[in-house]
N, C-alpha and C positions, 0 to 999 in steps of 0.2 A: 166677212172674215178679216182678221188682222194678220194673217200669216203672210210671209213674203211670197210673192209670185215669181216664178221662174219662167222665162220666156221659152216656149216650145218644148217644155219638158216638165215631168213631175218629179224628177230627181234633182237634188242639190247637195253641195258639199260645204263643209265648214272647216276652218283651220285657225288655231290659236297658238300663241306663244305664251307659256307660263313662266313666272319668276317666283319660285317658292323657297322658303327657308324651313328646313327640317328641324323639328323638335323631337327629341327621343331620350327617354330615360335609360339607365343602365349602361352609360358610356364610360363609367369609371374603370380605370385600368391599373392604378397603383396608389398606394398610400405612402406619402413622404414623411419620414421620421427624422428628427434632428440628431438623435443619439440612439443607437441600437447595438446592444451587446450580445443578445442571444434570442432565440425564437421563443423563449419562455418569459421574456420580460414584459408582462402585461400589467397594467394597461400602458399604451404608448400614446404620445402626443405628436400630432403632425397634420398634414394637409392632404386632402383627396385630390388626385389628378384625374381629370375627365376631359372629354372631347366635345367640341361644338362644331356644328355644320355651318357652312357659309351659304349664301344665296346662290341658287343654280337655276339654269334655264331648262324648261321642259317643253313638251309638244302635246297638243290635243288636235285630233283630226276626226271629222265626223262625216257621215253620209246619211241623207234623209230622203224620204219619199212622201209626196203629197198624195193622199188617197183621194179618189173621186167622190167619196161618200161623206157628206156633211162637214167638209173642210178639216178633217183630221189629218195629222201627219205622224209618220213613224221615223224615229231618228236613232242612229247608233253612233257612239263616240268612243274613240280609243285614246287613252292618256299614257304617255311615257315620261318617266322622270328617273334620273340617276344622279346620285351625289356621293361624295366620299370626303374623308377628312383624315389627317395624320397628326399625331402629337407625340412628343417624347420628353423625358425628364432625366436629369443626371444628378447624382449626389456623390460627394466625396466622403470617405469614411472619417469619423464614425457615423455620419449620417448614412441613410440607406432608403431604398424603396422596397415596399412590400407589394408583391404582385397580387392583384385582385382577380386575375383571370386564370390563374393556375388552380387546379382542382384541390390542392392542399395549400390554399393561399398563404397562410401565415408562415409556412415552412419555406417559401421561396422569397429570399431577400436578394435584391439586386442593386447594382450601382447605376445602371442605365436601363430604362424601359422605353420601348417604342411601340406605339399602337397605330394600326391603320384600319379604318372602318369604311365599308362600302354598302350603300343601300340602293336597291333597284325596285322601282314601283311601276306596275302596269295595271291598268283597269279598263274594263269595257262596260259601257252603259247602253241600255236599250230602253227607249221610252215611247209611249203613245201620248199625243198631246193635241190640243185644239186651241188655236189663238182666236181671240175675239175682243172687240172694243166694248168698254163700259161707258165711254164718252168719246168725244171727238179727239181728245188729247191722250187718253189713257187706254192701254190694252193689256190684257192678261193672257198668259199661256200656261194653264195648269197641265201637269204631266204626271204620269205614273209609269213604273216599269221595274227593271231589275238592274242591279250593279254587281259586277264581279271584280275582285282585285287579287293581284299576286304581288307578294313582296319577298325579296331575298336579301339576306343580311350576311355579310362576311366580315370577320375580324381576324387580323393577324397581329400577334403580339410577340415581340422579341425581348427577353429579359437577359441582361448581361450581368453575371455575378463573378466573372473571372478576376475582377480587381479586388475582391473582398477576401478577408481572412476567415479562418475556421470559426472565429468568434461570432460570425454572422449566421451560423447554422450549417447543417450537413450539406446543403447545396452550394455553398460558397466555392468559388473557383470554376464554376460551370456556367454555360450559356443554355438558355431554353427558348423554344418557340412553341406557341400554341395557336391553333386555328379553330375558329368557331364558324359554323355555317347554319343558318336557320331559313326555313321556307314557310311561307304563310299563303293560304288561299282561302277566300271567303266569297259568299254570294248572299244577297238579300234584296228585299224590296227597296225601291227608291221612289220618292214622290216630292213634288215641289211646285212652285209657281214662278214663272218668269214674268217680268213686267217691263 
C-alpha cells in the first residue's frame, strides 16, 4: 500500500490553508452616463460599473479512517471560504448613474451608488479511496464519493439621488437602498485521482 501509516491508530486528520480568488458574473451595479436629461432618452452612452473580488484565505479540515480491509481509507473534508467586496461611483450633473439593481432599473437615476457584496462558501466531501504504488517512485490514490456545497450571497446597494433635479426622472431627490439575498445548496458525485 502507498497510504500514509499512522502510529497506533487508524484515524488521521488533515488541515490546509487555501488562498482563493473569486470569479463571479452579475456584479454590475450601475451604468454611468455622461449626459442624462430624462428617463426616456434612449439609447445612452456610458460605462458599466461592476465589482471584483480580491484574494482571500480559507480553511480545509479533514478526518480520515484507515479500514483494516485491503488498505482502503474513508476520508471526510470540510471547506470554509468567505469573501466580500465594496465599490462606489459618483457623478456630477448632468452626468448620472443608472441603477442596475433596482427592479425598475432605468427609472432610478442617481448621483452616487455604493454596492457591497458578500459570498459565503461551505462544502463537505466524503470519499472512499485506496492508495497503491505503480512503481518505486509513483503512487496513485483513486477515490470516489459525494460532495455537498452551500453558498450564500448578500448584496446591499445604496443609490443617492438627492442631489439631482427633476430632469433626471420621478425618483430624483430621493435615496434608495436595495438588499439581495440568495441561497444555494447542491449535492452530487465526486471522483478523482491523487498522485
